[in-house]
C-alpha positions in Angstrom: 0.0 0.0 0.0 2.8 2.4 0.9 4.6 1.5 -2.3 1.4 2.4 -4.3 1.2 5.7 -2.6 4.9 6.5 -3.3 4.5 5.6 -6.9 1.3 7.7 -7.1 3.1 10.6 -5.4 6.1 10.3 -7.7 3.9 10.1 -10.8 2.0 13.2 -9.7 5.2 15.2 -9.4 6.6 14.0 -12.7 3.4 14.8 -14.5 3.3 18.2 -12.8 6.9 19.0 -13.8 6.3 18.1 -17.4 2.9 20.0 -17.4 4.3 23.2 -16.0 7.5 23.0 -18.1 5.3 22.7 -21.2 3.2 25.7 -20.3 6.4 27.7 -19.6 7.9 26.6 -22.9 4.8 27.6 -24.9 4.6 31.0 -23.2 8.4 31.6 -23.5 8.9 30.3 -27.1 11.2 33.3 -27.8 13.6 31.9 -25.1 13.5 28.5 -26.7 14.5 30.1 -29.9 17.4 31.9 -28.1 18.4 28.7 -26.3 18.6 26.7 -29.6 20.5 29.6 -31.2 23.0 29.4 -28.3 24.1 26.0 -29.6 24.8 27.5 -33.0 26.7 30.5 -31.7 30.3 30.5 -32.7 31.8 33.5 -30.9 31.6 35.0 -27.5 30.0 38.1 -29.0 27.1 36.1 -30.4 26.5 34.4 -27.1 26.6 37.8 -25.3 24.1 39.1 -27.8 21.7 36.2 -27.0 22.1 36.7 -23.3 21.5 40.4 -23.5 18.4 39.9 -25.7 17.1 37.4 -23.0 17.6 40.0 -20.3 15.9 42.7 -22.3 12.8 40.5 -22.9 12.7 39.1 -19.3 10.3 41.7 -17.8 7.9 41.4 -20.7 8.0 37.7 -21.5 9.5 35.5 -18.7 8.3 37.3 -15.6 4.6 37.4 -16.5 4.6 33.7 -17.6 6.5 32.5 -14.5 4.1 34.4 -12.2 1.1 32.9 -14.0 2.6 29.4 -13.8 3.1 30.0 -10.1 -0.6 30.4 -9.7 -1.0 26.9 -11.3 1.6 25.3 -9.1 -0.2 26.8 -6.0 -3.4 24.9 -7.0 -1.3 21.8 -7.6 0.1 21.8 -4.0 -3.4 22.6 -2.7 -4.6 19.4 -4.4 -6.9 21.4 -6.7 -5.8 19.2 -9.6 -9.1 19.5 -11.6 -8.6 23.2 -12.2 -8.0 23.8 -15.9 -4.3 24.7 -16.1 -4.5 26.9 -19.3 -7.5 28.8 -18.0 -5.8 29.4 -14.6 -2.6 30.4 -16.4 -4.3 32.8 -18.8 -6.4 34.5 -16.1 -3.4 35.0 -13.9 -1.3 36.2 -16.9 -3.8 38.9 -17.8 -4.4 39.9 -14.2 -0.8 40.1 -13.1 1.0 41.1 -16.3 1.9 44.7 -15.2 2.9 43.6 -11.7 5.2 40.9 -13.1 6.6 43.3 -15.6 7.5 45.7 -12.8 9.2 42.9 -10.9 11.1 42.0 -14.0 12.3 45.6 -14.6 13.4 45.9 -11.0 15.3 42.5 -11.2 16.9 43.6 -14.5 18.1 46.9 -12.9 19.6 45.1 -9.9 21.3 42.6 -12.3 22.8 45.4 -14.3 24.2 47.0 -11.2 25.7 43.6 -10.1 27.1 43.1 -13.6 28.8 46.5 -13.5 30.1 45.7 -10.0 31.4 42.3 -11.2 33.6 44.0 -13.8 34.6 47.1 -11.9 35.5 45.4 -8.6 36.9 42.4 -10.4 40.0 44.5 -11.2 41.0 44.4 -7.6 41.1 40.6 -7.2 39.1 37.4 -7.3 36.9 38.5 -4.4 35.7 41.4 -6.5 34.3 38.9 -9.0 33.0 36.4 -6.4 30.8 38.6 -4.3 28.7 40.1 -7.1 28.4 36.7 -8.7 27.1 35.2 -5.4 24.8 38.2 -4.9 23.4 37.7 -8.5 22.6 34.1 -7.8 20.8 35.0 -4.5 18.9 37.9 -6.1 17.8 35.6 -9.0 16.4 33.0 -6.5 14.8 35.9 -4.5 13.2 37.2 -7.8 11.7 33.8 -8.6 10.4 33.6 -5.0 8.9 37.1 -5.3 7.0 36.0 -8.4 5.7 32.9 -6.5 4.7 35.2 -3.5 3.0 37.6 -5.9 0.7 34.9 -7.3 -0.8 34.5 -3.8 -0.8 38.0 -2.2 -1.6 41.6 -3.0 1.0 44.1 -1.8 2.8 47.2 -2.8 5.5 46.5 -5.4 8.4 47.1 -3.0 6.6 45.2 -0.2 6.7 42.1 -2.3 10.5 42.1 -2.3 10.8 43.3 1.3 8.3 40.7 2.7 9.7 37.9 0.6 13.2 38.7 1.8 12.1 38.8 5.4 10.2 35.6 5.0 13.3 33.8 3.7 15.4 35.6 6.4 13.1 34.2 9.1 13.6 30.7 7.7 17.3 30.5 6.6 17.4 26.7 6.5 14.5 26.6 4.1 16.1 29.3 2.0 19.4 27.2 1.9 17.5 24.1 0.9 15.6 26.1 -1.8 18.9 27.5 -3.3 20.5 24.0 -3.2 17.5 22.4 -4.9 17.5 25.0 -7.7 21.2 24.5 -8.1 20.9 20.7 -8.3 18.0 21.0 -10.8 20.0 23.2 -13.2 23.3 21.2 -12.6 21.8 17.8 -13.4 19.7 19.1 -16.3 22.5 21.1 -18.0 24.0 17.8 -19.2 21.0 17.3 -21.5 19.4 20.1 -23.5 16.1 18.4 -23.6 16.0 18.2 -19.7 16.8 21.9 -19.6 13.8 22.6 -21.7 11.3 20.0 -20.4 12.3 19.4 -16.8 14.2 22.4 -15.3 11.5 25.1 -15.8 8.6 23.2 -14.3 10.8 21.7 -11.5 12.1 25.2 -10.6 8.5 26.6 -10.5 7.3 23.8 -8.3 10.3 24.1 -5.9 9.7 27.8 -5.5 6.0 27.4 -4.7 6.7 24.4 -2.4 9.1 26.4 -0.2 6.9 29.5 -0.3 4.0 27.5 1.1 6.3 25.8 3.7 7.5 29.3 4.8 3.8 30.4 5.1 2.9 27.3 7.1 5.7 28.0 9.6 4.6 31.6 9.9 1.1 30.5 10.6 2.4 28.1 13.3 4.4 30.9 14.9 1.3 33.1 15.0 -0.7 30.3 16.7 2.0 29.7 19.2 2.2 33.5 19.9 -1.6 33.7 20.5 -1.7 30.8 22.9 
């Protein structure tokens, strides 16, 4: 009986990963085009152009679609599996497009500052490269977490970032596990281009929502303990 439950649970997750990855791929087809062109790029300048194009489009393409998919993953974890995924995605996409775009613009601006810091302070030693690079990774994870948070709450644009940061700061162990999970997903998927396309996007969206909901559960437990 336990084996059947484990197989059912695993099958549910695998199906969810493929389903959410597929939705992200369809809604980010321009990134699939850039990704495939990356394999054909022959010079560093060509790769740099593709990356720059991806960052320019991020607030207008990736951010709205990831936030909308986060709405779908939230229903997945709340066992509302019968909800039509494309309708949920489209409704969230239309409703939150401007909000997601603002998050994307803010993230792009922060990334640009960190990129400038990477090259400027890198002249003074390896540490000058290392610190901005680590901050960029952490800000990227925070950005994805903010999009997951935004699919569930209504706040001021800056409060989304502030409250998301405080939520993760209050649960550093969960934050560490979340970063490690995203790292392992990308690390294991990068060996195979198909996995990067059909596994990594959905798995990352599910991991973000899972840890967001876990942080919320712990906060609710804290409130209950406080009120006793």
